[in-house]
N, C-alpha and C positions, 0 to 999 in steps of 0.2 A: 213408304221412306226408310233406308238403309240404316240398319242399324251396326253398332261393333260392339263385340265383347271384348274384356279386358282378357288379357294373357292367362293371368292367374300363374300357378305353379304346379307345373305338371308333374307325377310321380311324386308329390312333396311327402308322404308318409312314407314310401319304398326309401327315395333318398335318406330321409330322417334315420330309418332303422341301418341304412347300408353303413350312416356315419356310426351310430351305435356299435352294429357288429365290428366296423372296422375297428372303433377305440377297444372294445373288448379283447379283440384279436392281439393289438399293441400291448394292452395291459397286461393280458395272460403271457404272451412272450418274455416279456419283463421279469413279471413274476417269477417263472419257473429258470430263469438266467440271472441270478444275485451277483451285481457287481459289487455289493460289499458283504462280505463273506460274515455268516455267524452273527446277522443283523438280529436274531432272537437273541441273542445274547450281550448286544448293546441297546439299551433301551433309551439314550439318550441320542445315539445317532438314529434311532427308529422316529422317537420324537420329534428331532428335527427334520427328517424327510418327509414326517407326515404334514408338519407345519408347513414347508416347502410345498408341498403338493396341494394343501389347503388355499396359500397365497397366489399359485398359479392359476388354480381352479376359479376362483375370485378375478383374477385377469382376463382369462378367458370370458368369462359373462360379459365384461365389460368392455372387451374391444370390439372394433368394429370389423366386419364382416369382410374378409381377404386373405391373402396368402400367409401374411404373417400370422393370422389368428390360428389357420390350420398349424403353423410350425410349433407355434407354444401349446396349442392343443395335445400335439403330440409326445412335447417334452413332459405335460402333464401326465399322459396316460404312461409315460415310462417310468417317470417320479413315483407314482401310485403304486405302479407296478412292483418298483422296489420296495416300496414302504410295507407291501403285504407279503415278500417273499419269506418273512420269517413264521408269519401265520401261516403259508402255505406248505411249509416245511414240518410243523407241528402235524398239521393234518394229513401231512403224506406218511411222517413217522408212525402215526396212530392208524394206519390204513383208514381214515375218513375222508379224506379228497374225494373219491369217486361217489360216495353216499351223499356226501356235502352237494356236490356240482349238480347230481340228480335230482335230488329234491330242491334246490334251487333253480333249478331249469323247468322244473314240474310246475312249481308255485308261479315262479315268473311267466311263463306263456301261458297257464291258463287264467292268471288274474289280465292279461294281457288280451287275450280273447274275449274277456268280459267287458273288459273296455270298449273293444271294436264291436260287440254284438248291442251293449247298452246304448239308450236312445237319449244320452246326458243327463240320465238321471241324477250322475256323479258328481257334475260339475260344480254344485252349490257345497261339495263336502271339502274345498280347500283349507277353510278356515278351522273347522274342526279336525282336521288331519294335523295343521302345523299346531295345534294347541296339545291335540296330543303326543307330538316330536318334542316339543318342549316341557312337558308332562316327563315323558319317560327320561330325558337327560336329564332334568333335574333328581330324580329319583337315583340315576345311576351315580351322579354326585355325591348325592345324601347320602346312600349306601357307601362309598368309599371312605366318607370322610366320617361316618358316626357310628357305623358296623364295626365293634370290636369281635364279635363272634365270627372267624372266617367259615365256619359250616352253615351258619346262618345267612352271611352274605352273600356267598356264594347259589343259597338257595332262592336269593332276592333276583343275585344278578340272573338267575334260570328264569326267572319270570318276567324280569325286562327284557330280556333277551327274545322270549315269546313274544311279547309286547313288541318288539321292534318289527319281529316278521310279519307278525299281524299288520302291523302302522304299514311297513313298505311295500308288503302285498296289496293292499287298499289304494296305497300310492300310485303301484302300477298301473294297476285299471283306471286311476283320476288322470294319470298323466296322457295315457292313450287317451283318452277322452278330451283332454284339452288338446291334445297333438291333431285328432278328427276336426275340431273346431277349430284350430288354427290352419289347417288346411283349407278348409273352406274361406276363410278370411283372407288368406294369403293373394296379393297381388302380383307382386313381383320383389326379386333378391331376399328371396327366405335366409335365416341363418340356422343352417342345418346342425351345426355344432351345437349352439344353444338348445336349439329342441330335442337335439339326440341327449345330451348332457342329462336332464331328466330323467330319462330311463335309466342312464348309465348310475346314475347316484342311486336310484332305487334298486339295479344289480348288486352294486356296490354292497350296500347296506343289508341287503340280504344274503350275501355270501357272506360277511361278516358275523351277522345273528347265528344264520345256519351250522356256521362253522362252531361258535360257540358253544352254541346248545348240544351239539354232537360229541364236543370235544369234553 
């Protein structure tokens, strides 16, 4: 009796990482070529751009796969890159940009490798990682609104940033594990943008947290 195999999704992981690196490239180019000058001195403009970026990100996650999704995804990468121009300029001015990128890539690639090597042991960590994220966000806001001593607040923020680095390092390994699982379960029409966005968010948060720690 003849059997037929489902076509599956060849090169699922490679194509997801291609989307991830493409998004990083667009974001990096945008970040290094600011459209809005001196955005670090315009907190309201920076906040508005960040909110717009988050709104577009949510749109992208909920859109159907297709050409329009790629266009909106590109717009998101450009907007988010622009929101990072002020932070990037500060790191460049303090000669910390190269150190941040080296440390960022070392952590990201190491944890991604762990995700590839691991045999699914981290797949059950999602709830705990999410709880840790909520806890760190609450701690950050509580410190901002309740701490009156700037020196003490800075010390607490440093520990919160260490927590974010650890959290998103673990998230990187976890998301690679999920990516491997999705590659096995994929049958057709994969959404490579959504798959790559999880890694993109991990990378972006590691960049921000490591930069804040070194700053």
